C-alpha positions in Angstrom: 87.0 109.7 117.7 88.9 106.6 118.9 92.5 106.6 120.1 93.5 104.7 116.9 92.0 107.5 114.8 93.8 110.1 116.9 97.1 108.1 116.4 96.5 108.1 112.6 95.7 111.8 112.7 99.0 112.7 114.5 100.9 110.2 112.4 99.6 111.7 109.2 100.4 115.2 110.4 104.0 114.4 111.1 104.3 112.6 107.8 102.7 115.5 106.0 105.5 117.8 107.0 108.1 115.5 105.5 106.4 113.5 102.8 103.1 114.9 101.4 102.6 111.6 99.6 102.7 109.5 102.7 100.5 112.0 104.5 98.0 111.7 101.7 98.2 107.9 101.9 97.5 107.8 105.6 94.6 110.3 105.1 93.2 108.1 102.4 93.5 104.8 104.4 91.9 106.5 107.4 89.0 107.6 105.1 88.4 104.0 104.1 88.0 102.8 107.7 86.1 105.9 108.8 82.3 105.8 108.6 82.1 109.6 108.9 81.2 111.7 105.8 84.3 113.0 104.2 83.6 116.7 105.0 82.8 115.9 108.6 86.1 114.0 109.0 88.0 116.7 107.3 86.6 119.3 109.6 87.6 117.2 112.6 91.0 116.7 111.0 91.6 120.4 110.5 90.3 121.2 114.0 92.7 118.7 115.5 95.6 120.2 113.6 94.6 123.7 114.8 94.5 122.6 118.4 98.0 121.1 118.4 100.6 123.2 120.2 102.8 125.2 117.9 106.0 123.5 119.1 104.5 120.0 118.8 106.8 117.4 117.1 
């Protein structure tokens, strides 16, 4: 996973809390540029969210 992917990931997470629509858009645009299968990317996405500190902002 590149730094840009990680940036999109964190960006989508922060947007997700405030604007689900924007979070979904960031997720979709990441999917377009990502060569990973959808399920594999989603697993990594979920894992990254789980590993974030609870007080992360």
